[in-house]
C-alpha positions in Angstrom: 0.0 0.0 0.0 1.3 3.4 -0.9 1.6 6.2 1.7 1.4 9.6 0.1 0.9 12.1 3.0 4.1 11.5 5.0 6.6 13.4 2.7 6.5 17.0 1.5 9.0 19.1 -0.4 9.2 22.3 1.7 11.7 24.3 -0.2 13.8 24.2 -3.4 16.9 26.5 -3.5 19.8 26.9 -5.9 21.7 24.4 -3.6 19.2 21.6 -3.3 15.8 20.4 -1.9 14.4 20.4 1.6 12.1 17.5 2.4 9.9 17.0 5.4 9.7 13.3 6.1 7.7 12.1 9.1 8.4 15.3 11.1 12.1 15.3 10.2 13.6 17.7 7.7 16.2 16.4 5.2 18.4 18.4 2.8 19.2 16.8 -0.6 22.0 18.9 -2.1 22.3 19.0 -5.8 26.0 17.9 -5.3 24.9 14.6 -3.8 21.6 14.3 -5.8 22.4 15.9 -9.2 19.3 14.3 -10.9 17.1 17.0 -9.4 19.1 20.0 -10.4 17.5 20.5 -13.8 14.1 19.0 -12.9 10.9 21.1 -13.0 9.4 22.3 -9.7 6.3 20.3 -10.3 8.3 17.1 -10.9 10.3 17.6 -7.7 7.1 18.3 -5.7 5.5 15.0 -7.0 7.2 12.7 -4.5 5.7 9.6 -2.9 6.6 7.7 0.2 6.2 4.1 -0.9 7.1 2.8 2.5 9.0 4.1 5.5 12.3 3.6 3.8 11.6 4.4 0.2 10.8 7.6 -1.8 9.8 7.8 -5.4 9.5 10.7 -7.9 7.4 9.2 -10.7 7.8 12.1 -13.1 11.6 11.7 -12.9 11.7 8.0 -12.4 13.9 8.4 -9.4 13.6 6.3 -6.3 15.8 6.7 -3.2 16.2 4.9 0.0 15.8 7.2 3.0 19.2 6.0 4.3 20.9 7.5 1.1 19.3 10.9 2.1 20.3 10.6 5.7 23.9 9.4 4.9 24.8 10.3 1.3 28.5 9.7 2.1 27.6 5.9 2.3 26.3 6.0 -1.3 28.9 7.7 -3.5 27.9 8.6 -7.1 29.6 6.4 -9.6 29.6 7.2 -13.3 29.1 4.1 -15.5 
């Protein structure tokens, strides 16, 4: 079952995105999450909490584990 009311984009700045997830604020910097940098505001705001550990942006086909947001240093970007 999909939960949609537990996550909200609260701000988008030139440096990244602020998310409110279950009463905790998270910052996704564009340095750590570059896929969002050129995305439209509406696409960024269209985020779903699929379960307590998984976020999905359907317009961008991006899904992230909450742990990768809380600890981006554990998930380095690798160019293929």
